[in-house]
N, C-alpha and C positions, 0 to 999 in steps of 0.2 A: 577509264570508266569509274564513276564514283561508287563507293561502297554504299549499300543500302543502310539506312539508319533505323534500327529496330525499335519502334515505339509502339506501346500498347496503351490505349485509353483505359482509364479506370472509372467505373461508375461510382459516383459519390454515395450511392445507396449502400455501399459496403461499410460506410462509416457508422459506428455505434457510439453514441455519446458516452454512456457509462461502460467501463470495462472492469471486470472483476474475475478473479481466478477461480474461486470455487464457492459453492453455495452450501449452507447448512440449514437443516429443518428447525422449526420452532421459532418463537418470537423473542427469545432472550437476547438482549443487546450485548454486543461485544464491549469489553472494557478498552476504551481508547484514550484514557487519560491516566498518567502514572507519574510517580517520582522515579527518576533513573539515577544510577550511580555507576560510573565506569569511564572507560573500559579498563579491564585488568588482563594480565597475561594468562592465557589458558593453554599454553603448550603442553601437549600430552594429557590434557584434561586436568591439570593441576589446579587451575583457578576454580573449576567447578567443585573440586574435592575440598578445597581449603575454605575455612571460615574466616573471612577477612574483616568482618564488621560486627561480630557478636550477633549472629543471625537469630538466635532464640529470643533475644530481648530488645533488639533495635526497634525503635518506633520513630522513624525519621520525619523531618519537616523540610520544606523548601529552604535551601541555602545552608543547611547544616553540613559540616565537613567531617569526613571519616575516611580512614585509610588513604589519605592524601587526595581525595576526590570530594566534589560537592554534589549534594542531592539537587537535581534540576527538575523543573516541571517539564513534562513531555506529553505532547499531543501532536503526532506527525501530520495531522490534517491542517495545522496552521502553516506548514511549509511545503506540503505536498498534497495538492488538491486532487487526489485520485479517489474514485469511489471504491473503497475497500475497508476492511476491518483489520488489516495487517499492521502490526506494530513494527515500523521500519527503522530498526536500530542501525542498519547499514548506512542509510542516508544521514541519520541524525549524528552519529559519531564519526563516520569516515568521510562523508561528503561535506557536511557543514562544519565539523570541528577538527577535521584532519587528524584524528586519532591514529595511532599505529593500527595496522589492519590484520596482521598475521596471528591467528589463534587468540581470540579475545573473548571476554566474558563481561556481563553487566548484571547489576542488581536492579530490580523494579519493585516498587511498593505501592499499595493502595489501601486505604481504609474503606471498609464496607460496614454500613450501619444496617442492622436488622431489627425490626420491631418485636421480634419474638425468637425463641429458640426454634430453629428449623434446619432441615436437612436439604442438601442439594448436591450438585456436581460441579466441579471445576473442569472445564473442557478446554483442551489446549492442542494446538498444532504448532510445531517449532522447527526452525533452522538454527542449530541442529540438536542441541541437548539442553535439558532444563531440570530444575528441581523447584520445590515449592514448600512453603510453611504457612500454616494458618494459625494465628495466635501463638506463634513460636514453635508449634508442633510440626514435625516433618510429615508431609503428605506423600512425598515420593522422593526417592533417591535419584541422582542424576541419571538420565538415560544415555546409553552409549551412542557414539556417532556411527559405529560400525555395525548397526543392526542389520541382519540379512533381509533382503527384499521378501515381500510376502503379500498376502491378500490385503487389499486396501479397504478400510472401514468407510465406505462411501455413504452418501445420503440415503436415508430410509433403509439402512441395513444392507444395502447392496454390497456384494463382495466381488470386486473386479480386480484383475491381475495388474500389478504395477510393472513398470519397466524394471529391468534388472539393475537397479541402482540402490546402494545401501541406504536404508532408513527412509526411503521415499514415502512409506505409509505413515510416517509420523509428522508430515508437513501439512496435511490437510486440516481445514477447520474441524474441530471436535474429534481429532484423530485419537487423542488420549483423554480418558475420563477418570476422575478421581472423586470418590465420595467426600463430601465436606459437611461439617457440622458448624452452623453459624449460631453463636450465642446471642442473647438479647443485648442490643446496644452495639458498640463499635467492635469490629473485628479487623485484625491486621493480616494482610495477605502479602507475602514476600515471595518473589520469583527470582531465579537465576537463569540466565540464558547465555549460551556460549557456542562458539564454533572452534574448529581445530586447524583451520587453514584460511587464508584470505578468500573471502567470498561471502555468501549469504549470512545474514545475522538478523533474526527477527522472529515474530511469533503471532499467533492468534490466541486470545483467552476470553472466556466468559463464564459466568456462574448461571446455572439453569436448573430446572427440575429434570427428571429422568427422560422427558420427551423433548428437551431443548427449549422449553418455554420459560418465560420470565418467572423468577421467584418474586412474589408480590412485595412491593414497598421497599426494596433495597435502595440505599443511597450510597454513592461512591464519592470519596473525598481524598484529595492528595495529602491534606494536613490533618483531617479527622477532628477529634475532640480538642477544642481550645476554649479559653475563657471568654472570648468574645467572637462574634460573627465577623466574617470577612469573605469577600469574593476572591477566589484564588485563580480563576481563569486568567491566563496571561494575554491571550489574543483570540480573535474570532477568525475562523477559516474564511477564505475568499468565497464570495457567492458568484456563480456564473449565471448570466442573464439567460432566461428561458429554461434553466435546468433546476432540478430538485436541489435543495440546500443540504448538502452532506449526506443525508439519508437517501438510500435508493433501495427499492424492493419491487419485485414483480408480483402483483397481487394474484392470489389464487393458485400458486404453484403446487402446493401439496394436494389441493382438491383436484387439480388437473391431472396430476400424476396418479391419483387413485382411480380416476376414470380411464386414463390411458397409461397403464403401468410401463409400457415401453419407453415413455418419455423420461423415466428416472435415469436412463442411461445418459441423458444430456443435462443432468442437474448442474454440472460444472459450468454451463453456459449462462445460467441465470445470474444477473448482476445482483449484488447484495452489499449494503453498507448501513451501519447503524446510525441513528440520529445523533446530532451534536447536542451534548449535554453541558450546560454551565456547571462550574465546580465551585464549591464553597467550603468553609470550615465553620464550626460553631460548637456551643456547649451541647445542644440537643438537636437531633434530627427528628423528623424530616424537615427539609427546607422548602420555602415557598418563594417564588420569583415573580418579578414584574419589571416593566420599564418605568423608571421615574422621570426620564427625559428622553427626547428623541423619538424617532419612529422608524420601524423596520421597513425595508423596501416592500412595495406592493407584492402580495403573494405569500409573504412570510409572517409567522406569528410566534409568540413565545407562550409556552404552556406553563401552568402553575408550578410544575415540577422542574422547570428550567430547560426544557428542550426547545430548540429553534427549528420549526418545521415549515414545510411548504415548498412551492416552486416559484422562483423569481419570475415575476411577470415580464413578458417580452418587451413591454413598453417602458420599463423603469429607466431612470437616469443612471448612467454609469458614473462611478466615483465613490466617494466615502460617505458613509451614513453614521455620524456620531451618535452614540447611545450612552445612557446611564442605566445600568442594570442594578436592581435592588434585590437583596436576599433577606429573608426573615427566618430565623431558626424557630424551633418548636417552643422556645422560651420567650418568644416575642422580641428578641434582639435583632435589629436590622443593620445592614451595611450596604454601601453602594460602591460602584466602580465605573469609571469611564472607559468605554471600549469603542472601537471603530469597526464597522462592517463594510468591507470594500466590495463593490459590485463591478465585475469585469465582463466583457463580451465572452461568450463561451468559446472554447478552443477550436471547435469545428466550423465556426462561422466563416473563417477565411477560406476554408476548402469548399464549403457550400456555395460561396459566392464566386469561386474561381470559374472562369469560362470552361476550362478543360484541365483535367488532371491526368498524368501519364505515368505508367511504368515503362522502364527501358530494359528490355530483355537482352541478355548477351552483351552488356556494355563493353566487355573486354575485346569484343570484335570490332568496335568502332575505332578507326584510325585516330590516334591522338591529335593529329593536326586538324581533325574535323570537329573537335569539341566546340570551338567557338562558333563555327558555322551552324552546327546543330542547335546551339542555344539561341542564336539569332533567328533561325527559322521558326523554332517553337515560340519564341516571343512574338513574332509576326502573326503566327497562327492563333495566338491568344491563350497559350498554356499558362496557368498560374502556379501549378505545383508539378514537380517532376521527382520521381523516385526510381533511381537505377537499382537493379538487382545488386545488392551489396554482399550477401552471403546466401548460399543455398539455392533453391529452385531447381532441385534435381542434382545438385553437386555439393561439394564441401569446399568450394573455392572462396576465399576471402578476397575482396576487391579493394582492400585498403591495407596499409601496413599495420595490422592489428598487433597489439602488444605481445601476444603469444606466438605470433608468426609474422614478424616484420618483413621477411624475405619472400612472402607469397608472390608468385609470378605476376599477379595482377595488381600489385600494390599501388600502381600509378592511377588506377581507374577513378576511384571515388574522389581523391584530392583534385585530380584534373577536371572532372566534370563539375564538381562543386564550384571551383574557381570560375569556370565558364558560365554556369547558370547564375551565380551571384552577380556577375558582371552585367547580366541582362535583367536583373531584378526578379528572377523566377525563384520561388521558394523551393528549397532543396530538401528532400527527404530521403530515407533509406529503406529499401525492401530487405527484410530478413526472413529467410525460410526456416524449415524445420531444423531442430538441433538433435534429433534422435541419433544421427550418424556423425556426430562431431568427431574430429580426430583426437581421441583421448590421449594420444602420445604428446600432444601439445598442451592441453588443459583439460580440466574435469568439468562435468556438466554443471556442478554447483558454482562454477566460475563463469558461466554464461553472462551473469550480471556484470562481470568485469569487462567482457567483450562489448556489451551495450554501453557501459560507462565510457569505455575507450572511444566509441563512436561519438558520444555526447561531448566529450572533452575536445576532440579533434575538430568536429564538423558542425556542432550545434544544429543538428537537423531539425527542420520545422515539423517533421512528421516521421513516424515509423509505420511501415506496412508489415504487420506480422501475418505471415501466411501459414495456414494450417497449424494453428497453435495446438490443436488436439485436445484429448480429454485431460481433465485435471490430474488423473492418475499418472499421466505422462508429464504434465507441466504444472506441478503444484506451486511453482515459484513465480508465476507471472505477476501476482500482486506486487511482489518485491521488485520485479523488473519495472513495472509501470510506475511504482512509487518513486524509484530512483530517477527515472526519466523526468517525472514531473518535479522532482526536487531541483534538478538542473534547469529545467525550462517548463514552468507551469502551463505554458500555452502550446507545448508540443502536442500535435494531434496523433492519436493512436488509432490506427486503422486495422481492424481484425477481419480476416477472410478465412472461411472454412473452419470456424471454431467448433 
């Protein structure tokens, strides 16, 4: 008698185009463009404690070398098109540049031009520790990684209990706030961010008023004050057809929560990402922008302050759109640069067009000799995507030889099924359940990103089905997960259920 093949159809309605880990109130944009320098050894926190570059006086520029490293332009949206404001140092240094991974630290710098002397707040959420200087003056000393768990400073002042994991309350957007005084003209903002073990490395940061709203007329520049104007943006993020370009926000969230206060418990579910901002240097700010050649895809426009906004029209031609952007500083000096905006089909279109998509429950119960037969049957029935339960769904069983547990009893399942479905041309994805009950004798929660990276490296899944991601207070690291996945495969579909 043949074993029954457990297949469950999945409604495509579960798919959410933009995914984001947590939401913060107010309209102040997050800082998404920096100069970065790193990484450096941070074993036992020594890198965070040491001054390796002359922190009080350094004023870096692109390409300058110090401490054996080179200051590099950083905007992770140019290589990981996820909708978030998370600064993904993990993917930049470890995935793209293959830096050493165990206990690392990096410097980040940005120039901030202010038209007047004014006060504000630097708001930060970090994996795992940080320090900051404004105009050379220390704003905060390094935060320890072993902070005891406690109440989480959630949106709108809510105080929800975190999971009992060290320092979790410091990882949310706006988790830590420091008063900052901006002088008239250019201001130097220097951050240090580090971890103490292989795993997460990244942060959120923005300048705002006390309510999280934008401080008027600020200008951000990686090179800051220079003798002549220049466009310093290195590349433009990819545009997805039919989707908003980089920026994403749900309108009316705060007004809705005022009318229905209970909804504030679900603030973590609102997607949020700041607009893309062109970057320049010059003698005097502010800068004014326009296109001197080329045309943006239908639906997009460039604002005078250099933001590219809008939603790409569903009918636009896929491919490259050559542009020449022009910047003019406050002294009337102009500069131009050729850039290319690439338009691609949005990542969910393939799933949307699939005739059927399936989850396979209990794949370890399928006889191995039936894998090929199962794939052929599903091909005949018209399935376009298949996602076996790979971890979780009521258990802590890994169904592939994951790096922390290569001898899991179900190690054969995922590699065997992937081979069978690849042979039939069916796109292969992976279901991943809750991580609250991970076997911490094998690895730590902060290393979940390494589990997902292991899956990306081995199987290149076309999709991940994340089940019951849960509140941000339990999962403040999901932006980091999604960004890493999109660094490996920009077209990997992320499906969220029960968020």
